[in-house]
N, C-alpha and C positions, 0 to 999 in steps of 0.2 A: 573335297575342295576342288575344282575345277579351275582352270588358268585358262584364258582365253586372248586370243589374237583377234587383231579389229582395224582392218585397212580404212583409213578414212582420205574420202577425196574432198578438198579443197579447195573452194574456188575464190582465188582472192580476188578484191576491188582492180579497179582499173591499176591502180598505183600501190598496189599492199604487197605487193608481192615479197618483197624482202622484209620488208615491217614484219608481215604474217609468220616466215619464214624464222627469221629472229625472236620474236615472241613465246611461238609455239614452243622451240627449243630450247629458251630459258624458264620458261616458266612451266609445262607441261611434259616437257621430257620424255618424247617418245624412242621405243627403240631404232626405230631406224625412221629418215623422212629426204624425201626428196623432191626438187620440180621437175614437173616433166610436160614437153608442149604436146597438146589435143589436136592444135589446127590453126593455123596463120597467126601465129604466132602468142595463142593463147596460150599460156599456160595454169597449169593446177601443180598441188599440193600434194603429195601422199604421204602420209603419214601414217604409219603403224605402231601399237598399243599395246602391252600385254598386261593383262589385270586379272584378281584373283574375282572369280563371278559372285564368291560370297560378300563381295568388301565391297565392289562399284559395280555402276553397270557402263556398255556403250553408251547411252543416253546421258549419260552426267559428265563422260568425256566430249563427247559432240556438244553437248551446251558451254562448258567451259572454251571451247575451241571456238563457237558462236563466238564467244565475248572478247577473243583477240582483235586487237585494231587492224583493219588491211584484210582481216575476210569478208567474204561475200555472203558465199552458201559452202555447207556442207552437208556427203554425204556416209556413210556408208556402201563403202565397195567389196568388203570381204569381213566375214567375220567366222572364227573356226574353233570351236574349243582343241584343246591338246589336249 
């Protein structure tokens, strides 16, 4: 059984940063999460999840993130087997 760490870069909608961060934290319970400015006031959310590779997949988590209000786009920034 292997564990996987995945960091998602989440692009919120124009006014969705706070809503998305709150919902992701409450519903999906990431191990770590922060907002980061990428350019000219544009912010992204970076959320790290750790999961058992036999029980779930990063695509399952990504689909759950996409359903959160205030989320525009989602991409995997880093995925590592622990």
